[in-house]
Wavefront OBJ file of the C-alpha trace (Angstrom):
o trace
v 60.770 121.748 -18.555
v 63.517 124.229 -19.422
v 61.157 126.927 -20.595
v 62.945 130.241 -19.969
v 65.981 132.012 -21.387
v 69.112 132.829 -19.390
v 68.147 136.350 -18.299
v 64.840 135.117 -16.935
v 66.616 132.328 -15.056
v 69.026 134.857 -13.512
v 66.120 136.978 -12.320
v 64.392 133.906 -10.907
v 67.533 132.790 -9.087
v 67.796 136.217 -7.451
v 64.131 136.133 -6.446
v 64.347 132.582 -5.119
v 67.523 133.462 -3.216
v 65.965 136.518 -1.595
v 63.009 134.393 -0.492
v 65.211 131.702 1.050
v 67.510 134.133 2.885
v 64.458 135.945 4.244
v 62.958 132.678 5.493
v 66.076 131.946 7.537
v 66.444 135.505 8.817
v 62.775 135.616 9.759
v 63.135 132.587 12.006
v 60.558 130.434 10.256
v 63.072 127.617 9.871
v 65.293 128.269 12.875
v 62.975 128.968 15.806
v 63.888 132.631 16.064
v 64.790 135.628 13.887
v 68.391 136.514 13.182
v 70.136 139.288 11.241
v 70.605 138.624 7.530
v 74.320 139.291 7.937
v 74.547 136.444 10.464
v 72.718 134.108 8.100
v 75.192 134.855 5.326
v 78.170 134.592 7.691
v 77.178 130.996 8.468
v 76.777 130.275 4.760
v 80.173 131.798 4.011
v 81.758 129.562 6.627
v 80.577 126.524 4.593
v 82.220 127.539 1.316
v 85.540 125.938 2.202
v 83.910 122.563 2.826
v 82.325 122.655 -0.637
v 85.572 123.580 -2.358
v 87.500 120.881 -0.516
v 84.872 118.223 -1.250
v 84.652 118.919 -4.996
v 86.560 121.866 -6.491
v 84.874 121.485 -9.875
v 81.314 121.588 -8.546
v 82.259 124.427 -6.228
v 83.539 126.359 -9.254
v 80.278 125.608 -11.098
v 78.243 126.912 -8.164
v 80.375 130.060 -7.991
v 80.036 130.630 -11.749
v 76.259 130.296 -11.448
v 76.253 132.793 -8.580
v 78.325 135.282 -10.550
v 76.137 134.948 -13.644
v 72.940 135.321 -11.622
v 74.189 138.286 -9.605
v 74.143 136.651 -6.171
v 76.982 136.253 -3.686
v 78.778 132.950 -2.944
v 77.134 132.645 0.508
v 73.721 133.235 -1.067
v 74.452 130.375 -3.469
v 74.881 128.074 -0.472
v 71.498 129.142 0.909
v 69.466 128.899 -2.290
v 71.055 125.668 -3.488
v 71.217 123.646 -0.279
v 68.491 125.322 1.751
v 67.168 122.417 3.810
v 70.672 121.242 4.768
v 71.698 124.818 5.429
v 68.941 125.337 7.985
v 70.001 122.134 9.753
v 73.405 123.806 10.113
v 71.928 127.110 11.262
v 69.888 125.436 13.988
v 73.010 123.754 15.329
v 75.000 127.001 15.249
v 72.337 129.081 17.007
v 71.053 126.281 19.232
v 67.450 126.510 18.061
v 64.822 123.832 17.772
v 63.280 122.642 14.535
v 60.084 124.713 14.319
v 56.722 123.064 13.727
v 56.160 125.540 10.893
v 58.750 123.852 8.666
v 56.764 122.478 5.758
v 58.935 121.765 2.734
v 60.553 118.815 0.984
v 57.989 116.080 1.543
v 58.839 113.652 -1.288
v 57.798 110.045 -1.839
v 60.498 107.892 -3.491
v 60.836 104.270 -4.591
v 63.369 101.931 -6.172
v 61.793 99.058 -8.098
v 64.133 96.034 -8.374
v 64.620 94.270 -11.687
v 62.679 91.275 -10.355
v 59.503 93.361 -9.893
v 59.725 95.298 -13.149
v 57.779 94.663 -16.343
v 59.469 92.318 -18.781
v 60.901 94.054 -21.843
v 62.215 92.349 -24.982
v 65.692 92.191 -23.490
v 64.761 91.260 -19.947
v 63.601 92.979 -16.785
v 64.919 96.429 -15.909
v 64.141 98.199 -12.662
v 63.009 101.774 -12.087
v 63.614 104.703 -9.812
v 60.765 107.163 -9.233
v 59.729 109.972 -6.916
v 57.608 113.042 -6.420
v 59.345 116.284 -5.491
v 57.145 118.109 -2.984
v 57.708 121.660 -1.798
v 55.877 124.806 -0.812
v 53.753 125.674 -3.846
v 55.788 128.827 -4.522
v 58.683 126.568 -5.610
v 56.855 124.946 -8.535
v 57.579 127.686 -11.056
v 61.325 127.244 -10.457
v 61.468 123.526 -11.413
v 63.673 122.726 -14.435
v 65.285 119.720 -16.097
v 68.910 120.087 -17.188
v 70.970 118.029 -19.590
v 74.570 118.457 -18.474
v 77.622 117.405 -20.498
v 80.771 117.883 -18.372
v 84.139 117.693 -20.090
v 85.576 115.588 -17.261
v 82.688 113.295 -16.335
v 79.581 111.497 -17.570
v 76.652 113.367 -19.084
v 73.466 113.402 -17.028
v 69.849 114.478 -16.897
v 69.244 116.452 -13.705
v 65.880 117.463 -12.205
v 66.414 120.590 -10.101
v 65.359 124.179 -9.394
v 66.897 127.411 -10.602
v 70.036 128.219 -8.626
v 70.635 124.625 -7.502
v 73.339 122.453 -9.107
v 71.192 119.326 -8.893
v 68.604 117.423 -6.893
v 67.617 114.191 -8.691
v 69.305 112.653 -11.707
v 70.565 109.875 -13.947
v 73.896 109.735 -15.724
v 74.898 108.109 -19.007
v 76.591 105.258 -17.151
v 73.264 104.228 -15.679
v 73.495 105.624 -12.145
v 70.394 107.238 -10.586
v 70.328 109.313 -7.406
v 67.268 110.721 -5.637
v 66.377 112.122 -2.241
v 63.854 112.679 0.513
v 64.376 115.464 3.000
v 64.918 114.588 6.661
v 65.561 116.855 9.633
v 68.354 116.501 12.174
v 69.796 117.909 15.362
v 73.454 117.428 14.373
v 73.902 119.831 11.450
v 77.461 120.905 10.602
v 79.288 123.494 8.489
v 79.739 120.843 5.825
v 78.650 120.119 2.256
v 75.012 120.607 1.276
v 73.122 117.825 -0.440
v 72.918 119.119 -4.072
v 76.721 119.046 -4.368
v 76.747 115.528 -2.913
v 74.073 114.390 -5.404
v 76.036 115.797 -8.345
v 79.254 114.173 -7.115
v 77.460 110.843 -6.864
v 76.213 111.261 -10.437
v 79.823 111.300 -11.633
v 80.268 107.667 -10.622
v 80.063 104.464 -12.642
v 78.014 102.309 -10.261
v 75.707 102.414 -7.272
v 78.549 101.104 -5.107
v 80.837 103.941 -6.174
v 78.091 106.526 -5.586
v 77.415 105.055 -2.138
v 81.081 105.452 -1.223
v 80.939 109.147 -2.160
v 78.012 109.646 0.197
v 79.557 107.680 3.042
v 82.767 109.739 2.842
v 81.095 113.159 2.518
v 81.129 115.666 5.386
v 77.437 116.428 4.931
v 75.900 119.545 6.414
v 72.418 118.251 7.154
v 69.984 115.359 6.908
v 68.670 113.731 3.750
v 67.620 110.282 2.702
v 69.446 109.252 -0.477
v 68.306 106.549 -2.891
v 70.815 105.084 -5.365
v 70.121 102.687 -8.250
v 72.137 101.563 -11.248
v 71.755 99.780 -14.580
v 72.955 96.497 -13.075
v 70.033 96.435 -10.643
v 72.091 97.376 -7.569
v 70.325 99.790 -5.239
v 70.636 101.384 -1.814
v 68.631 103.556 0.545
v 70.700 105.668 2.942
v 69.335 107.627 5.879
v 72.215 110.091 6.004
v 72.762 112.378 8.979
v 76.022 114.235 9.662
v 76.854 111.750 12.427
v 74.980 108.665 11.190
v 74.588 106.774 7.866
v 72.155 103.847 7.806
v 72.383 101.800 4.589
v 69.677 99.426 3.352
v 70.434 97.358 0.238
v 67.767 96.690 -2.369
v 66.466 93.120 -2.412
v 63.561 91.562 -4.335
v 60.937 94.071 -3.148
v 60.684 97.829 -3.753
v 62.589 100.141 -1.429
v 60.228 102.959 -0.424
v 61.007 106.036 1.647
v 59.277 109.275 2.625
v 60.246 111.933 5.195
v 60.826 110.205 8.501
v 63.652 107.906 9.517
v 63.030 104.185 9.910
v 66.158 103.125 11.820
v 67.179 103.776 15.422
v 70.704 104.966 14.619
v 69.355 107.834 12.498
v 66.366 108.399 14.785
v 68.754 109.298 17.623
v 69.609 112.568 15.810
v 66.312 113.189 13.992
v 64.699 116.583 14.534
v 61.092 116.928 15.603
v 58.389 117.391 12.978
v 54.870 118.731 13.198
v 52.520 115.835 13.993
v 50.390 116.443 10.898
v 53.439 116.340 8.627
v 54.735 113.208 10.325
v 51.315 111.620 9.781
v 51.517 112.597 6.098
v 54.917 110.946 5.769
v 53.658 107.739 7.375
v 50.522 107.736 5.215
v 52.525 108.211 2.006
v 54.891 105.399 2.951
v 51.997 103.028 3.629
v 50.077 104.068 0.509
v 53.081 103.559 -1.765
v 53.510 100.096 -0.296
v 49.866 99.289 -1.046
v 50.092 100.560 -4.620
v 53.194 98.481 -5.350
v 52.255 95.398 -3.359
v 51.744 92.883 -6.152
v 52.535 92.209 -9.784
v 54.961 93.664 -12.311
v 55.703 97.384 -12.156
v 56.202 99.531 -15.236
v 56.609 103.257 -15.845
v 52.859 103.825 -16.156
v 52.265 102.237 -12.776
v 54.818 104.598 -11.254
v 53.178 107.564 -13.011
v 49.904 106.497 -11.396
v 51.608 106.238 -8.008
v 52.833 109.834 -8.243
v 49.298 110.922 -9.200
v 47.653 109.093 -6.288
v 45.057 111.465 -4.744
v 44.710 109.579 -1.484
v 48.115 110.461 -0.030
v 50.998 110.818 -2.468
v 50.187 113.609 -4.947
v 49.928 116.606 -2.682
v 47.812 119.663 -3.419
v 48.308 122.934 -1.521
v 45.995 123.956 1.271
v 46.402 126.211 4.281
v 48.387 126.387 6.446
v 51.095 124.186 4.861
v 50.701 124.899 1.093
v 52.656 121.724 0.213
v 52.446 120.747 -3.445
v 53.910 117.985 -5.573
v 55.935 120.440 -7.643
v 57.146 117.770 -10.033
v 58.133 114.142 -10.382
v 60.633 111.897 -12.140
v 60.756 108.256 -13.204
v 63.980 106.682 -14.509
v 65.030 103.337 -15.983
v 68.838 103.406 -15.925
v 69.394 100.189 -17.877
v 67.714 101.693 -20.947
v 68.465 105.407 -20.501
v 64.795 106.379 -20.202
v 63.888 109.424 -18.106
v 60.312 110.615 -17.678
v 59.849 114.005 -16.006
v 56.758 115.912 -14.965
v 56.649 119.631 -14.249
v 54.085 120.570 -11.603
v 51.585 118.263 -9.895
v 51.507 114.899 -11.722
v 47.722 114.794 -11.273
v 47.390 117.846 -13.527
v 50.336 117.476 -15.909
v 51.744 114.970 -18.376
v 55.097 113.248 -18.166
v 57.615 114.086 -20.865
v 59.979 111.390 -22.099
v 63.709 112.056 -22.431
v 66.547 109.697 -23.281
v 70.119 109.493 -22.101
v 72.380 107.739 -24.630
v 73.786 104.638 -23.023
v 77.502 104.264 -22.350
v 78.926 100.957 -21.101
v 75.718 99.999 -19.331
l 1 2 3 4 5 6 7 8 9 10 11 12 13 14 15 16 17 18 19 20 21 22 23 24 25 26 27 28 29 30 31 32 33 34 35 36 37 38 39 40 41 42 43 44 45 46 47 48 49 50 51 52 53 54 55 56 57 58 59 60 61 62 63 64 65 66 67 68 69 70 71 72 73 74 75 76 77 78 79 80 81 82 83 84 85 86 87 88 89 90 91 92 93 94 95 96 97 98 99 100 101 102 103 104 105 106 107 108 109 110 111 112 113 114 115 116 117 118 119 120 121 122 123 124 125 126 127 128 129 130 131 132 133 134 135 136 137 138 139 140 141 142 143 144 145 146 147 148 149 150 151 152 153 154 155 156 157 158 159 160 161 162 163 164 165 166 167 168 169 170 171 172 173 174 175 176 177 178 179 180 181 182 183 184 185 186 187 188 189 190 191 192 193 194 195 196 197 198 199 200 201 202 203 204 205 206 207 208 209 210 211 212 213 214 215 216 217 218 219 220 221 222 223 224 225 226 227 228 229 230 231 232 233 234 235 236 237 238 239 240 241 242 243 244 245 246 247 248 249 250 251 252 253 254 255 256 257 258 259 260 261 262 263 264 265 266 267 268 269 270 271 272 273 274 275 276 277 278 279 280 281 282 283 284 285 286 287 288 289 290 291 292 293 294 295 296 297 298 299 300 301 302 303 304 305 306 307 308 309 310 311 312 313 314 315 316 317 318 319 320 321 322 323 324 325 326 327 328 329 330 331 332 333 334 335 336 337 338 339 340 341 342 343 344 345 346 347 348 349 350 351 352 353 354
C-alpha cells in the first residue's frame, strides 16, 4: 500500500491539496463560493490550536508541508478537510450543502466475547471501510511510524494527512466515521486527534485525549484496546456522547444516534442519510450471530448490498480502502481500493506490554 517514492508523494500531496482548497473556494462544501485567500486565512487561524494541542504532531505536519511544497494553512485543509469545512461553515454562516458526498465509512468493534477462539483465548477486532469520492482512492497509503518519543504504529491514511485509522504497538486501535455539525470551531482537526490518541497505552487513556481536545468539527471515533476495552464516541465541538463496548458489536456509520449530538448535527442529503441507515442495519444483520473472525469482517467490507460502495453519478462514492485489526495479537489487515475487487494484505505490529 505504500507504492510510490517520495517525489511522487510530494507531487500527489500538492495535487490533492489544490483539489481540496478548490472545493472549499468553489462553495461545494460551504454553500457558497469564497476567495481562496479567505479559505487559507481561516486555515491559518487554526494553526495555533494544533501547536498548542500537540507541538510534536504540529511540527510533523509542518515538516510534511515543507517537504511537499505546500503552505502550513494548506496542510490544515488537505489533512483535516472534513473538520475544516465544518469550521468554515460556522465562520461564514453557511448551511451544509446537499452536494457534500464524502467520508461515508462503516465501522465496527467486535468484543472479545463474540470473536473466534484462538489457541490463547478470544481476542476482539476492529474493522471499517474508508469511503470517499472515488478520486481519493489513488492517494490511500499505509504507514509504519516509529516515533522516538512514543509507541510505533501502523496508520492507514492518505497522502498529506498525518493519520486517519491506526493501531499502535501497545494494542490501542482508533478509527472514525465522518459526521457533520453546525458548531464547528477554529480548533484541532481530527487526524491530529487520532494520532495523539495512538500515543496512549489504553482505550481509557485514548478516550481522555479525545474528551479533552478542542476539536474543530464532527467525527465519530471508535477506540479499542488489547484488553478488550472499547468505546464509541459521537464527538462534536460542543458535545461528546460516549458508548462503552459490551458483549455485542458496536457499529456506527455516518449519522448520529444520540440526542445530545443530534442537537448540533448538520443536515445531510436524504439519499446519503438513507445509505448510512442501510449500512448500519446491514452490518448488524451480517454480525448478528455466531463467532466473528477476520474473514467474516473481510466479507462484511465486501458486502454488495449496502456496505462496499461503488461509484455512480452523481455522488461517485467508493470504498477506497478498508482495515481490520486485532490489537491483542498485533495483526493488521489492510486493503487498498474497493474490498470487493482487491485482496487484504496482512501486516504485523510487534507486541509491547499487551
